[in-house]
C-alpha positions as CSV (number, residue, x, y, z in Angstrom):
1,X,18.4,116.1,114.7
2,X,17.4,112.6,116.0
3,X,17.8,111.1,112.5
4,X,21.3,112.7,112.3
5,X,22.3,111.2,115.7
6,X,21.0,107.8,114.7
7,X,22.9,107.9,111.4
8,X,26.1,109.0,113.2
9,X,25.7,106.3,115.8
10,X,25.2,103.6,113.0
11,X,28.2,105.0,111.1
12,X,30.4,104.7,114.2
13,X,29.1,101.2,114.9
14,X,29.9,100.2,111.3
15,X,33.4,101.5,111.5
16,X,34.0,99.8,114.8
17,X,32.6,96.5,113.4
18,X,34.9,96.8,110.4
19,X,37.9,97.5,112.6
20,X,37.2,94.7,115.0
21,X,35.9,92.0,112.6
22,X,37.9,88.8,113.0
23,X,38.4,88.4,109.2
24,X,40.4,91.7,109.0
25,X,44.1,91.3,109.6
26,X,46.5,94.1,109.5
27,X,50.3,94.1,109.8
28,X,53.4,94.9,107.9
29,X,52.6,93.9,104.3
30,X,49.3,92.2,105.2
31,X,45.8,93.6,104.8
32,X,42.5,91.8,104.2
33,X,39.5,94.0,103.5
34,X,36.0,93.2,104.7
35,X,34.0,95.7,102.7
36,X,33.2,96.3,99.1
37,X,36.1,96.8,96.6
38,X,36.1,100.2,95.0
39,X,38.4,102.8,96.6
40,X,37.9,105.2,99.4
41,X,34.4,105.6,100.9
42,X,33.2,109.1,100.4
43,X,29.6,109.1,101.8
44,X,27.3,106.8,103.6
45,X,23.5,106.8,103.8
46,X,21.3,104.6,106.0
47,X,17.7,103.8,105.1
48,X,15.3,105.4,107.7
49,X,12.7,102.6,107.2
50,X,15.2,99.7,107.0
51,X,18.3,100.6,109.1
52,X,20.0,97.4,108.1
53,X,20.1,98.8,104.5
54,X,23.3,100.9,104.0
55,X,24.4,102.7,100.8
56,X,27.9,104.0,100.3
57,X,29.5,106.0,97.5
58,X,33.2,105.6,96.6
59,X,35.7,106.3,93.9
60,X,34.8,102.8,92.6
61,X,31.0,103.2,92.5
62,X,27.9,102.9,94.6
63,X,27.3,99.9,96.8
64,X,24.4,98.6,98.9
65,X,24.2,96.3,101.9
66,X,20.9,94.8,103.1
67,X,22.5,93.1,106.2
68,X,24.2,95.8,108.2
69,X,27.4,95.7,106.1
70,X,28.1,92.0,106.1
71,X,27.7,91.7,102.3
72,X,27.9,94.4,99.7
73,X,26.3,94.6,96.2
74,X,27.7,96.9,93.5
75,X,24.7,98.9,92.3
76,X,26.6,101.2,89.8
77,X,25.3,99.4,86.7
78,X,23.3,101.8,84.7
79,X,25.1,104.9,85.9
80,X,27.1,106.8,83.3
81,X,30.2,106.9,85.6
82,X,31.6,104.8,88.4
83,X,33.0,107.4,90.7
84,X,30.5,108.8,93.2
85,X,30.6,111.8,95.5
86,X,27.2,111.7,97.2
87,X,24.5,109.2,98.1
88,X,21.3,109.9,99.9
89,X,18.2,107.9,100.9
90,X,14.6,109.0,101.0
91,X,13.3,109.2,104.6
92,X,9.8,108.1,103.3
93,X,10.8,105.2,100.9
94,X,13.5,102.6,101.7
95,X,13.9,101.8,97.9
96,X,14.4,105.5,96.9
97,X,18.1,106.4,96.6
98,X,19.9,109.4,95.0
99,X,23.4,109.4,93.6
100,X,25.4,112.5,92.6
101,X,28.8,113.5,91.4
102,X,29.2,117.3,91.1
103,X,25.9,118.6,89.7
104,X,25.0,115.4,87.9
105,X,22.2,113.6,89.7
106,X,20.5,110.2,89.3
107,X,17.7,108.6,91.2
108,X,16.6,105.0,91.8
109,X,13.2,103.8,92.9
110,X,14.2,100.2,93.3
111,X,17.1,100.3,95.8
112,X,19.7,100.8,93.0
113,X,18.7,98.1,90.6
114,X,18.1,100.7,88.0
115,X,18.8,104.5,87.7
116,X,17.0,107.4,86.1
117,X,18.4,110.7,85.0
118,X,16.7,113.9,86.1
119,X,13.2,114.6,84.8
120,X,10.6,117.4,85.2
121,X,8.8,117.1,88.5
122,X,11.7,115.7,90.5
123,X,11.6,118.7,92.8
124,X,8.1,117.7,93.9
125,X,9.0,114.2,94.9
126,X,12.5,114.8,96.4
127,X,11.0,114.9,99.9
128,X,13.3,114.4,102.8
129,X,16.7,112.7,102.1
130,X,19.5,111.7,104.4
131,X,23.2,111.2,103.9
132,X,26.5,111.5,105.9
133,X,29.8,112.5,104.3
134,X,32.9,110.5,105.4
């Protein structure tokens, strides 16, 4: 429960920072984004071991920030599709991340630099994973 509360608090802090960031300007006909390009955010996962590392899934792919959302890296390369519905991090390993759309699942052991399709034995090393839908 504590992990969920921490993730929720970080999610609210991230949203507040994005809304209050000075480089974001909204008005009639004017909008400047401060996050990754790629459509609506669908899920967010924060690394348990490195809370400054944030993953998000969107209609445009999977993204990672290593600095609390200040900069974003598209880590969708190597995935068979760009759209994403779920992203989760391993509570034990900051570099382990899972990505899914429907029942199709991929895993990365290097923070999204490369992705692997399901293989025998995955159930044994799934461990504890965390994610928050948006």
